[in-house]
PASEBA-1860 file (N, C-alpha, C; in nm, 3 decimals):
! residues 191
1> XXXXXXXX> 16.823/24.538/22.868/16.768/24.572/22.931/16.704/24.672/22.988 ~ 16.625/24.741/22.905/16.543/24.903/22.952/16.478/24.930/23.066 ~ 16.524/24.990/23.137/16.427/25.003/23.258/16.273/25.048/23.295 ~ 16.265/25.182/23.169/16.179/25.249/23.163/16.004/25.094/23.131 ~ 16.067/25.044/23.078/15.888/24.931/23.071/15.935/24.844/23.083 ~ 16.053/24.811/23.236/16.067/24.786/23.343/15.956/24.787/23.455 ~ 16.005/24.914/23.439/15.924/25.008/23.565/15.738/25.049/23.538 ~ 15.717/25.067/23.423/15.572/25.098/23.365/15.550/24.946/23.403
9> XXXXXXXX> 15.552/24.842/23.375/15.503/24.721/23.391/15.522/24.686/23.521 ~ 15.617/24.716/23.618/15.600/24.710/23.802/15.491/24.818/23.823 ~ 15.466/24.925/23.818/15.368/25.005/23.813/15.216/24.957/23.837 ~ 15.228/24.937/23.662/15.116/24.840/23.651/15.061/24.731/23.738 ~ 15.157/24.650/23.721/15.137/24.555/23.869/15.039/24.584/23.999 ~ 15.142/24.656/23.975/15.129/24.781/24.130/15.005/24.808/24.181 ~ 14.933/24.875/24.090/14.839/24.949/24.114/14.719/24.885/24.088 ~ 14.730/24.754/24.031/14.624/24.683/24.041/14.609/24.509/24.135
17> XXXXXXXX> 14.697/24.514/24.248/14.705/24.446/24.327/14.546/24.458/24.388 ~ 14.471/24.340/24.473/14.379/24.400/24.563/14.441/24.480/24.671 ~ 14.364/24.544/24.729/14.448/24.646/24.885/14.414/24.484/24.965 ~ 14.540/24.554/25.010/14.605/24.458/25.188/14.511/24.501/25.286 ~ 14.445/24.448/25.391/14.385/24.485/25.480/14.457/24.507/25.638 ~ 14.496/24.606/25.632/14.594/24.641/25.762/14.481/24.705/25.813 ~ 14.472/24.599/25.981/14.387/24.651/26.063/14.448/24.782/26.198 ~ 14.570/24.682/26.181/14.705/24.773/26.301/14.783/24.768/26.225
25> XXXXXXXX> 14.871/24.947/26.290/15.021/24.929/26.209/15.157/24.830/26.246 ~ 15.099/24.760/26.285/15.173/24.580/26.318/15.204/24.492/26.206 ~ 15.319/24.515/26.156/15.243/24.337/26.017/15.391/24.349/25.944 ~ 15.417/24.274/25.835/15.472/24.250/25.840/15.418/24.359/25.613 ~ 15.526/24.489/25.625/15.549/24.570/25.472/15.675/24.553/25.325 ~ 15.665/24.634/25.290/15.725/24.561/25.177/15.722/24.707/25.079 ~ 15.866/24.740/25.022/15.847/24.867/24.913/15.945/24.754/24.827 ~ 15.891/24.846/24.649/15.952/24.796/24.551/15.939/24.943/24.479
33> XXXXXXXX> 16.123/25.001/24.451/16.052/25.087/24.377/16.222/25.106/24.326 ~ 16.237/25.229/24.255/16.390/25.260/24.174/16.453/25.374/24.282 ~ 16.582/25.313/24.244/16.666/25.420/24.365/16.804/25.476/24.260 ~ 16.876/25.551/24.278/16.951/25.612/24.156/17.078/25.603/24.286 ~ 17.202/25.561/24.271/17.306/25.521/24.332/17.376/25.635/24.271 ~ 17.468/25.710/24.407/17.592/25.738/24.314/17.744/25.677/24.375 ~ 17.827/25.679/24.312/17.967/25.613/24.294/18.002/25.547/24.206 ~ 17.920/25.503/24.102/17.944/25.395/23.971/18.072/25.506/23.904
41> XXXXXXXX> 18.017/25.600/23.896/18.145/25.702/23.795/18.270/25.677/23.825 ~ 18.319/25.650/24.045/18.381/25.693/24.047/18.493/25.526/24.017 ~ 18.371/25.423/24.036/18.413/25.244/24.040/18.456/25.185/23.863 ~ 18.315/25.305/23.781/18.417/25.273/23.657/18.559/25.359/23.602 ~ 18.587/25.492/23.692/18.712/25.567/23.618/18.810/25.446/23.744 ~ 18.861/25.442/23.778/18.899/25.301/23.879/18.945/25.216/23.831 ~ 18.850/25.145/23.775/18.853/25.001/23.684/18.935/25.056/23.549 ~ 18.908/25.192/23.486/19.009/25.202/23.334/19.132/25.275/23.356
49> XXXXXXXX> 19.155/25.287/23.530/19.281/25.326/23.566/19.366/25.233/23.548 ~ 19.319/25.154/23.590/19.393/25.009/23.620/19.390/24.953/23.489 ~ 19.283/24.932/23.378/19.278/24.866/23.271/19.277/24.970/23.163 ~ 19.362/25.032/23.131/19.284/25.126/23.059/19.303/25.082/22.893 ~ 19.336/24.984/22.864/19.283/24.915/22.716/19.168/24.889/22.702 ~ 19.072/24.897/22.833/18.909/24.823/22.832/18.863/24.980/22.854 ~ 18.719/24.955/22.732/18.585/25.059/22.754/18.495/25.042/22.782 ~ 18.474/25.072/22.956/18.370/25.039/23.022/18.216/25.094/22.978
57> XXXXXXXX> 18.135/25.056/23.018/17.984/25.113/22.940/17.890/25.102/23.083 ~ 17.889/25.215/23.156/17.796/25.154/23.292/17.658/25.137/23.207 ~ 17.583/25.064/23.259/17.467/25.050/23.190/17.329/25.181/23.294 ~ 17.341/25.237/23.368/17.248/25.277/23.469/17.281/25.312/23.603 ~ 17.235/25.431/23.615/17.245/25.454/23.776/17.101/25.474/23.881 ~ 17.018/25.397/23.843/16.941/25.350/23.829/16.880/25.236/23.829 ~ 16.857/25.159/23.969/16.837/25.045/23.974/16.709/24.990/24.067 ~ 16.602/24.857/24.090/16.541/24.818/24.118/16.594/24.763/24.308
65> XXXXXXXX> 16.532/24.821/24.368/16.570/24.786/24.476/16.436/24.734/24.515 ~ 16.370/24.657/24.662/16.318/24.528/24.711/16.383/24.555/24.882 ~ 16.279/24.534/24.942/16.302/24.542/25.097/16.167/24.477/25.169 ~ 16.197/24.420/25.246/16.106/24.364/25.360/16.116/24.382/25.504 ~ 16.013/24.423/25.559/16.054/24.432/25.709/15.930/24.406/25.793 ~ 15.990/24.363/25.913/15.837/24.364/26.047/15.825/24.448/26.139 ~ 15.713/24.557/26.141/15.683/24.696/26.179/15.619/24.625/26.324 ~ 15.672/24.664/26.440/15.640/24.665/26.526/15.515/24.755/26.572
73> XXXXXXXX> 15.420/24.711/26.672/15.363/24.803/26.694/15.421/24.928/26.775 ~ 15.571/24.939/26.836/15.649/25.073/26.895/15.703/25.163/26.805 ~ 15.712/25.113/26.652/15.731/25.197/26.557/15.917/25.182/26.486 ~ 15.917/25.037/26.536/16.027/24.980/26.573/16.034/24.860/26.432 ~ 16.133/24.844/26.311/16.099/24.717/26.251/16.265/24.676/26.182 ~ 16.246/24.570/26.148/16.332/24.458/26.152/16.373/24.455/25.987 ~ 16.408/24.432/25.874/16.386/24.360/25.822/16.519/24.358/25.703 ~ 16.500/24.343/25.561/16.654/24.335/25.460/16.593/24.420/25.376
81> XXXXXXXX> 16.705/24.413/25.250/16.627/24.458/25.111/16.772/24.401/25.086 ~ 16.721/24.448/24.925/16.838/24.411/24.752/16.821/24.482/24.698 ~ 16.903/24.513/24.640/16.955/24.616/24.562/16.998/24.805/24.609 ~ 16.974/24.862/24.501/16.955/24.832/24.339/17.074/24.784/24.309 ~ 17.100/24.676/24.231/17.244/24.590/24.102/17.251/24.719/24.037 ~ 17.414/24.712/24.038/17.484/24.763/23.941/17.503/24.708/23.782 ~ 17.563/24.679/23.701/17.635/24.637/23.571/17.717/24.678/23.491 ~ 17.764/24.694/23.445/17.843/24.742/23.330/17.854/24.618/23.230
89> XXXXXXXX> 17.886/24.674/23.098/17.896/24.585/22.959/18.026/24.649/22.868 ~ 18.008/24.578/22.809/18.129/24.610/22.711/18.275/24.578/22.670 ~ 18.390/24.591/22.698/18.539/24.501/22.717/18.480/24.433/22.833 ~ 18.455/24.495/22.917/18.445/24.397/23.076/18.294/24.416/23.066 ~ 18.215/24.313/23.131/18.091/24.262/23.210/18.126/24.255/23.372 ~ 18.028/24.323/23.468/18.048/24.277/23.582/17.893/24.280/23.672 ~ 17.828/24.310/23.774/17.694/24.259/23.864/17.758/24.289/23.987 ~ 17.712/24.375/24.050/17.712/24.402/24.162/17.572/24.447/24.264
97> XXXXXXXX> 17.580/24.379/24.360/17.433/24.361/24.424/17.423/24.358/24.559 ~ 17.402/24.490/24.616/17.418/24.517/24.784/17.309/24.406/24.813 ~ 17.353/24.354/24.968/17.214/24.268/25.076/17.304/24.389/25.171 ~ 17.139/24.386/25.177/17.178/24.470/25.351/17.047/24.374/25.481 ~ 17.075/24.358/25.572/16.995/24.375/25.687/16.978/24.488/25.799 ~ 16.868/24.521/25.857/16.906/24.550/25.930/16.768/24.611/26.021 ~ 16.723/24.799/26.082/16.640/24.781/26.223/16.572/24.987/26.147 ~ 16.509/24.969/26.138/16.456/25.121/26.140/16.334/25.131/26.277
105> XXXXXXXX> 16.309/25.284/26.253/16.265/25.335/26.395/16.125/25.474/26.358 ~ 15.998/25.461/26.341/15.962/25.511/26.276/15.930/25.672/26.419 ~ 16.000/25.760/26.354/16.008/25.861/26.502/15.905/25.964/26.431 ~ 15.831/25.961/26.347/15.693/26.031/26.356/15.619/25.936/26.281 ~ 15.489/25.910/26.361/15.372/25.829/26.270/15.198/25.911/26.312 ~ 15.159/25.903/26.137/15.010/25.964/26.106/14.937/25.828/26.149 ~ 14.802/25.850/26.093/14.727/25.741/26.018/14.724/25.757/25.875 ~ 14.789/25.833/25.796/14.862/25.798/25.626/14.994/25.877/25.585
113> XXXXXXXX> 15.095/25.898/25.745/15.178/25.853/25.651/15.351/25.871/25.797 ~ 15.402/25.857/25.771/15.536/25.824/25.878/15.681/25.834/25.836 ~ 15.774/25.879/25.895/15.885/25.959/25.890/15.969/25.830/26.007 ~ 16.095/25.779/25.911/16.112/25.697/25.982/16.319/25.700/25.934 ~ 16.419/25.665/26.042/16.550/25.688/26.045/16.584/25.545/26.021 ~ 16.724/25.451/25.969/16.698/25.364/25.961/16.860/25.320/26.007 ~ 16.967/25.152/25.987/17.025/25.202/26.028/17.072/25.018/25.991 ~ 17.182/24.987/25.916/17.157/24.815/25.838/17.343/24.828/25.830
121> XXXXXXXX> 17.365/24.696/25.827/17.414/24.624/25.715/17.457/24.575/25.578 ~ 17.551/24.554/25.521/17.535/24.638/25.403/17.677/24.497/25.315 ~ 17.639/24.485/25.249/17.805/24.376/25.171/17.711/24.397/25.039 ~ 17.786/24.430/24.949/17.804/24.368/24.810/17.836/24.253/24.748 ~ 17.791/24.171/24.688/17.829/24.100/24.607/17.838/24.063/24.487 ~ 17.956/24.067/24.443/18.019/24.090/24.269/18.055/23.996/24.201 ~ 18.031/23.971/24.080/18.022/23.896/23.952/18.101/23.923/23.824 ~ 18.161/23.891/23.793/18.264/23.900/23.698/18.418/23.978/23.647
129> XXXXXXXX> 18.449/24.050/23.583/18.617/24.073/23.579/18.598/24.215/23.598 ~ 18.773/24.136/23.677/18.773/24.328/23.749/18.736/24.345/23.851 ~ 18.655/24.301/23.939/18.633/24.383/24.097/18.586/24.204/24.133 ~ 18.660/24.258/24.245/18.656/24.220/24.390/18.524/24.203/24.480 ~ 18.484/24.091/24.591/18.393/24.162/24.667/18.527/24.249/24.755 ~ 18.442/24.354/24.832/18.515/24.459/24.935/18.465/24.370/25.055 ~ 18.412/24.515/25.151/18.422/24.531/25.274/18.277/24.568/25.309 ~ 18.235/24.491/25.440/18.089/24.517/25.471/18.109/24.638/25.505
137> XXXXXXXX> 17.999/24.707/25.546/18.019/24.842/25.572/17.842/24.851/25.656 ~ 17.816/25.010/25.667/17.708/25.037/25.716/17.602/25.118/25.611 ~ 17.479/25.112/25.705/17.397/25.183/25.562/17.277/25.357/25.679 ~ 17.315/25.441/25.621/17.230/25.502/25.716/17.127/25.575/25.636 ~ 16.978/25.528/25.682/16.867/25.581/25.606/16.814/25.623/25.648 ~ 16.714/25.778/25.611/16.593/25.860/25.642/16.484/25.844/25.524 ~ 16.359/25.842/25.562/16.294/25.819/25.460/16.113/25.841/25.553 ~ 16.010/25.835/25.409/15.921/25.875/25.481/15.795/25.753/25.397
145> XXXXXXXX> 15.724/25.756/25.457/15.614/25.698/25.420/15.435/25.705/25.347 ~ 15.380/25.736/25.265/15.270/25.757/25.245/15.152/25.654/25.247 ~ 15.033/25.636/25.296/14.988/25.489/25.285/14.859/25.518/25.324 ~ 14.722/25.508/25.276/14.612/25.490/25.314/14.595/25.349/25.418 ~ 14.546/25.359/25.508/14.526/25.277/25.614/14.460/25.129/25.572 ~ 14.460/25.139/25.468/14.413/24.994/25.395/14.492/25.035/25.258 ~ 14.578/24.913/25.195/14.609/24.929/25.014/14.735/24.988/25.086 ~ 14.782/25.047/24.935/14.879/25.047/24.914/14.967/25.256/24.929
153> XXXXXXXX> 15.073/25.204/24.975/15.091/25.335/24.947/15.205/25.380/24.878 ~ 15.317/25.470/24.940/15.425/25.528/24.855/15.530/25.541/24.913 ~ 15.632/25.608/24.903/15.733/25.685/24.981/15.868/25.764/24.943 ~ 15.946/25.794/24.961/16.111/25.772/24.940/16.173/25.791/25.058 ~ 16.293/25.727/24.999/16.436/25.739/25.111/16.543/25.797/25.063 ~ 16.628/25.800/25.090/16.737/25.874/25.119/16.891/25.832/25.212 ~ 16.988/25.768/25.189/17.084/25.694/25.258/17.241/25.757/25.230 ~ 17.346/25.731/25.309/17.452/25.724/25.347/17.506/25.546/25.341
161> XXXXXXXX> 17.557/25.507/25.230/17.587/25.389/25.262/17.768/25.327/25.253 ~ 17.846/25.296/25.323/18.016/25.271/25.341/18.056/25.152/25.303 ~ 17.957/25.023/25.233/18.021/24.904/25.220/18.094/24.956/25.100 ~ 18.211/24.860/25.022/18.297/24.877/24.937/18.297/24.738/24.842 ~ 18.361/24.786/24.758/18.396/24.677/24.646/18.551/24.674/24.580 ~ 18.689/24.597/24.536/18.785/24.616/24.530/18.831/24.624/24.342 ~ 18.880/24.702/24.290/18.891/24.722/24.175/18.982/24.566/24.175 ~ 19.025/24.482/24.117/19.152/24.378/24.142/19.312/24.501/24.110
169> XXXXXXXX> 19.361/24.465/24.097/19.592/24.535/24.064/19.583/24.463/23.998 ~ 19.670/24.504/23.826/19.724/24.553/23.785/19.826/24.593/23.746 ~ 19.901/24.570/23.610/20.044/24.604/23.595/20.037/24.771/23.558 ~ 19.930/24.869/23.553/19.915/25.007/23.510/19.880/25.011/23.685 ~ 19.820/24.961/23.793/19.794/24.998/23.883/19.741/24.938/24.020 ~ 19.794/24.939/24.159/19.749/24.876/24.222/19.563/24.850/24.298 ~ 19.601/24.761/24.338/19.432/24.741/24.432/19.331/24.918/24.436 ~ 19.258/24.897/24.410/19.184/24.975/24.450/19.037/24.941/24.520
177> XXXXXXXX> 18.999/25.066/24.564/18.862/25.050/24.639/18.794/25.171/24.636 ~ 18.622/25.132/24.587/18.496/25.187/24.571/18.376/25.168/24.635 ~ 18.318/25.265/24.628/18.213/25.298/24.733/18.077/25.300/24.561 ~ 18.028/25.191/24.559/17.979/25.230/24.362/17.843/25.268/24.462 ~ 17.744/25.291/24.582/17.625/25.359/24.623/17.635/25.409/24.740 ~ 17.761/25.516/24.733/17.805/25.573/24.865/17.676/25.639/24.897 ~ 17.571/25.717/24.806/17.517/25.770/24.840/17.353/25.755/24.740 ~ 17.246/25.737/24.797/17.147/25.679/24.731/17.018/25.780/24.764
185> XXXXXXX> 16.942/25.828/24.651/16.803/25.821/24.649/16.717/25.713/24.649 ~ 16.570/25.720/24.660/16.484/25.687/24.570/16.369/25.649/24.576 ~ 16.292/25.587/24.525/16.099/25.645/24.519/16.074/25.521/24.532 ~ 15.938/25.444/24.586/15.895/25.307/24.620/15.795/25.320/24.604 ~ 15.700/25.175/24.575/15.601/25.159/24.599/15.520/25.100/24.768 ~ 15.484/25.110/24.832/15.442/25.015/24.991/15.319/24.917/24.960 ~ 15.386/24.815/25.032/15.289/24.737/25.047/15.274/24.645/25.149
END
């Protein structure tokens, strides 16, 4: 799967959506965007350390992220996110999908922009070879949204994440813990 054609299709689809009326700040909002995650090379290195016979090809540090939240007139919002998913192929196949639920607070708001900070609980759902579900963690994020009062907008978000996955023990090494999304930075469309 190539990310560039998928991203182009996503941009085209969102750009052609009719503008949604937003008579007030309060209501449901959604984000769809591309997010880069650090920590994937560390995960791959820990798997290879325990399994030197395998060659693992990390597919990408970029992934799609979807989030939705309900914004109150006070600037506090509640919601969740899924992604960015991570996957590998080669001698070992696995996928890791983070899911988070939390709250955010818009501490600066104007008619066309908002700055926010968020705190969420996060868990990775793991499928595949040589990795297991790890422990849930927290996500602390900071972001900016830019939009017209009616219609689509865009934004960016950066965050630190503490959730982890486990690398299974083998004869070559004990169980290891990795944080495949330790730091993330992304851009998104706001609708």
